[in-house]
C-alpha positions in Angstrom: 75.3 74.5 42.5 74.9 70.8 41.6 72.8 69.8 38.7 70.4 66.9 38.2 69.7 65.4 34.8 66.0 64.6 35.0 64.9 62.3 32.2 61.3 63.2 32.6 60.3 66.9 32.5 57.6 66.6 35.2 60.0 67.0 38.2 61.5 70.1 36.7 58.1 71.6 36.4 57.3 70.7 40.0 60.4 72.1 41.6 61.4 75.1 39.6 59.6 78.3 40.3 58.5 77.3 43.8 61.1 79.3 45.6 62.9 76.1 46.3 66.4 76.5 47.6 67.4 73.1 46.6 69.6 72.2 43.7 68.9 73.5 40.2 67.4 70.9 37.9 68.5 70.6 34.3 66.2 68.8 31.9 68.3 66.3 29.9 65.9 64.4 27.7 68.1 65.2 24.7 71.3 63.8 26.0 73.5 62.1 23.5 73.5 59.1 25.8 70.0 58.4 24.6 71.5 57.1 21.4 74.2 55.1 23.0 76.7 55.5 25.8 79.9 57.3 24.7 83.3 56.3 26.3 83.8 57.9 29.7 87.1 58.8 31.1 88.5 56.1 33.3 86.2 53.3 32.1 89.0 51.7 30.0 91.0 51.2 33.2 88.4 48.9 34.7 87.9 46.3 31.9 87.3 43.4 34.3 84.6 45.1 36.3 82.3 43.5 37.3 84.1 40.2 37.6 81.4 38.5 39.8 77.8 39.0 40.9 76.9 42.3 42.3 75.0 42.7 45.6 72.6 45.7 45.8 71.7 46.4 49.4 68.3 47.9 49.9 67.9 49.2 53.5 64.1 49.0 53.4 61.5 46.3 53.4 60.7 44.1 50.4 57.9 45.3 48.2 58.6 49.0 49.0 59.7 51.6 46.5 63.4 51.2 47.0 63.1 47.4 46.5 61.0 47.8 43.4 63.3 50.3 41.8 66.4 48.3 42.7 65.0 45.2 41.0 64.3 47.2 37.8 67.8 48.6 37.8 69.4 45.3 38.8 67.8 43.6 35.8 69.2 46.2 33.4 72.7 46.1 35.0 72.7 42.4 34.7 71.7 42.5 31.0 74.4 45.1 30.3 77.3 43.4 32.1 76.4 39.7 32.0 76.6 39.4 35.8 73.8 38.7 38.2 72.6 41.5 40.4 71.2 40.3 43.7 68.9 42.6 45.6 69.6 42.2 49.3 66.8 43.7 51.4 68.1 44.7 54.9 65.3 46.7 56.5 65.2 48.0 60.1 65.8 51.2 62.1 64.6 53.5 59.4 67.3 52.3 57.0 70.2 52.4 59.5 70.8 48.7 59.6 71.1 48.2 55.9 73.1 51.4 55.4 75.7 50.2 58.0 75.9 46.8 56.2 76.6 48.4 52.9 79.2 50.8 54.4 81.2 47.9 55.8 81.4 46.0 52.5 84.6 45.9 50.4 85.0 49.0 48.3 85.3 47.2 44.9 82.0 48.0 43.3 80.5 44.5 43.9 78.4 45.8 46.8 76.2 48.8 46.0 73.4 50.5 48.0 70.1 51.7 46.6 69.7 54.5 49.0 67.3 57.3 49.4 66.6 60.7 50.9 65.7 59.5 54.4 69.1 58.0 55.0 71.1 61.0 53.9 69.0 64.1 54.5 66.7 63.0 57.4 68.5 60.5 59.6 71.5 62.7 60.4 69.1 65.3 61.7 67.1 62.9 63.8 69.9 60.8 65.4 72.6 62.4 67.5 74.9 59.4 66.6 74.9 57.1 63.7 77.2 54.1 63.1 78.5 55.8 60.0 79.0 59.3 58.5 76.7 59.8 55.6 79.1 62.3 53.9 82.3 60.5 54.7 81.7 56.8 54.5 80.1 56.5 51.1 81.0 57.1 47.4 77.9 58.7 45.8 77.5 57.4 42.2 74.3 58.9 40.8 70.7 59.8 41.4 68.3 57.3 39.8 64.8 58.6 40.6 62.8 61.4 42.1 59.1 61.7 43.1 56.8 63.6 45.5 54.9 61.9 48.2 51.2 61.2 47.8 48.9 62.2 50.7 46.3 59.4 51.0 43.4 58.6 53.3 40.9 55.7 53.4 37.5 56.4 51.8 36.0 55.9 55.3 37.6 59.1 56.5 35.2 62.0 55.8 37.6 64.3 54.1 38.1 65.0 50.4 40.8 67.7 50.5 43.8 68.9 52.5 41.7 71.8 53.8 39.1 69.3 55.1 41.8 67.1 56.6 43.1 70.2 58.5 39.7 71.0 59.7 39.1 67.4 60.7 42.4 67.3 62.6 42.0 70.7 64.3 38.6 69.6 65.7 40.3 66.9 67.8 42.7 67.3 70.7 44.9 64.6 69.1 44.6 62.7 65.9 44.0 61.4 63.3 46.7 58.8 63.2 49.3 59.0 60.5 51.5 56.0 59.6 55.0 55.7 58.4 57.8 53.2 57.9 59.7 54.7 60.9 60.9 58.0 62.3 63.7 58.4 59.7 61.4 57.9 56.7 59.9 60.6 54.5 56.4 59.6 55.5 57.2 60.6 59.0 58.8 63.9 57.9 55.8 64.6 55.7 53.4 64.2 58.6 55.4 66.3 61.0 55.9 69.1 58.5 52.1 69.0 58.0 51.5 69.3 61.7 53.9 72.2 62.0 52.4 74.2 59.2 48.7 73.4 59.8 48.9 73.6 63.6 47.4 70.1 63.9 48.3 67.2 66.3 48.1 64.2 64.1 49.6 61.2 66.0 52.6 59.3 64.5 52.3 55.5 64.3 55.6 53.9 63.1 55.8 50.6 61.3 58.6 48.4 60.1 58.1 49.5 56.5 55.8 51.8 54.7 54.1 48.9 53.0 52.9 47.7 56.4 51.6 51.2 57.2 49.7 51.2 53.9 48.1 47.9 54.7 46.8 49.3 57.9 45.6 52.5 56.2 43.5 50.4 53.7 42.1 48.5 56.7 41.3 51.8 58.5 43.7 51.2 61.5 45.5 54.6 60.7 43.8 57.5 58.8 46.6 59.3 56.9 49.8 58.4 55.1 52.3 60.5 53.3 53.3 57.7 51.0 55.9 57.0 48.3 54.0 57.3 45.1 54.7 53.7 43.8 53.3 52.2 47.1 50.0 54.1 47.2 49.2 54.8 43.5 47.9 51.3 42.8 45.5 51.5 45.8 44.3 54.9 44.7 43.6 53.6 41.2 41.8 50.6 42.6 39.5 52.9 44.7 40.8 51.6 48.0 42.4 54.9 49.0 41.7 58.6 48.3 44.5 60.9 47.1 44.3 64.3 48.6 47.5 66.0 47.4 51.1 65.6 46.2 53.9 67.0 48.3 55.9 68.7 45.5 55.9 72.4 45.0 53.9 72.1 41.7 51.6 69.5 40.3 53.0 66.5 38.5 51.9 64.8 35.3 52.3 61.5 37.1 48.9 62.3 38.8 47.8 65.4 36.9 44.4 65.8 38.6 45.8 65.8 42.2 46.6 69.3 43.6 49.6 70.1 45.8 49.6 70.5 49.5 50.7 74.0 49.1 47.9 75.1 46.8 45.4 73.3 49.0 45.9 75.6 52.0 49.5 75.1 53.3 51.7 77.5 51.3 55.4 76.7 51.5 54.9 72.9 51.9 57.3 71.1 49.6 58.8 67.6 49.9 60.3 65.5 47.1 61.9 62.1 47.6 64.9 60.9 45.8 66.7 57.6 45.3 70.3 57.0 44.3 73.2 54.5 44.1 76.1 54.7 46.5 79.1 52.5 47.2 81.4 52.1 50.2 84.1 54.8 50.5 87.3 54.1 48.6 85.7 52.9 45.4 88.4 53.0 42.6 87.8 56.0 40.3 87.7 53.8 37.2 85.0 51.6 38.7 83.1 54.7 39.9 83.2 56.2 36.4 82.0 53.0 34.8 79.2 52.6 37.3 78.1 56.2 36.7 78.1 55.9 33.0 76.0 52.7 33.1 73.4 54.3 35.4 73.0 57.3 33.2 72.6 55.1 30.1 70.1 52.9 31.8 68.0 55.8 33.0 67.8 57.2 29.5 66.2 54.0 28.1 62.6 54.6 27.1 61.4 51.3 28.7 63.0 52.2 32.0 61.5 55.7 32.0 58.1 54.2 31.2 58.3 51.6 34.0 59.3 54.2 36.5 56.5 56.6 35.3 54.0 53.7 35.7 55.1 53.5 39.3 54.7 57.3 39.8 58.5 58.1 39.7 60.7 60.2 37.4 63.9 58.6 36.2 66.8 60.8 36.9 70.6 60.9 36.8 73.4 63.1 38.1 75.9 64.8 35.7 78.7 63.3 37.7 79.4 61.5 41.0 80.7 64.8 42.4 77.4 66.5 41.5 75.4 63.8 43.4 77.7 64.3 46.4 77.0 68.0 46.4 73.3 67.3 46.0 73.3 65.1 49.2 75.1 67.9 51.1 72.5 70.5 50.1 69.6 68.2 50.9 70.9 67.5 54.4 71.4 71.3 54.9 67.9 72.0 53.8 66.0 69.4 55.8 67.9 69.6 59.0 66.5 73.0 60.1 63.0 72.0 58.9 63.1 68.9 61.1 64.4 70.8 64.1 61.7 73.5 63.7 59.0 70.8 63.5 60.4 69.1 66.7 60.8 65.8 64.8 62.5 63.1 66.9 63.7 59.5 66.4 61.4 56.9 68.0 
């Protein structure tokens, strides 16, 4: 069973003990890497990498979680290697457009993709045909972050808990409206899972990015959002949105006063997002090893952990590229049946 080195202990507390069938999580705050990266097998064979600027493709809209995390990581990679890291946002089609662009790039390590769960565990279940094979056409390098979703509503909606949201939704033939960044995003899956477990008929409203959905939520055009934590947390802290619950199996210290969906009346509800770095298939093993080592070291840095935590995200890393590949396979196997049972469909 694949392992995940979670820099922060909060995710382990959320996920373990919830009957989760996902990968086992191993807390690794005491890694020797915290004191400095040790030589990794294969890194000496790639002394000239990187030899030019690195492009990091983000298949989602600028200003979103993937974009924000990619810019933090890109800055640290640039500082470590002395080469610019250019974040290239290519949003559209729930991440499919940017993912295909990254897949077709040369496999030399100078094009990376800051991917997430929706591309690799959700889209394959929603789309009968994709322009790539998520498990064949990419070289997984490492996880970089994990976080639950935050269920948020505008203060104008007369609900203060998940139970009240369920009652409010059940009292209507259809509605309220829940937004998302598209049918392949976790915000969509969160809403459809909620409908399936609660017996509600909230209506999905897709946007070209979760940030746009959030803007309309604040304006009252939609009433519910299962949002990435970094996108919604600032609005919650500013009093512009109300947080009802987190989607992880257990509470998180990122927002310690917010209950889980499961404890608020929908037992069994559990949804945790993740982000990771991948490259086109065929990446030389020495380059892969050097990339993995750099990502692990960066995500052990206290300043990176603090910046991620400030956004509402846990820094994480995989023990090896192979472990990340196994993680992706297990996530796809877990969410495929959930999506089919919920009747989730691509727009």
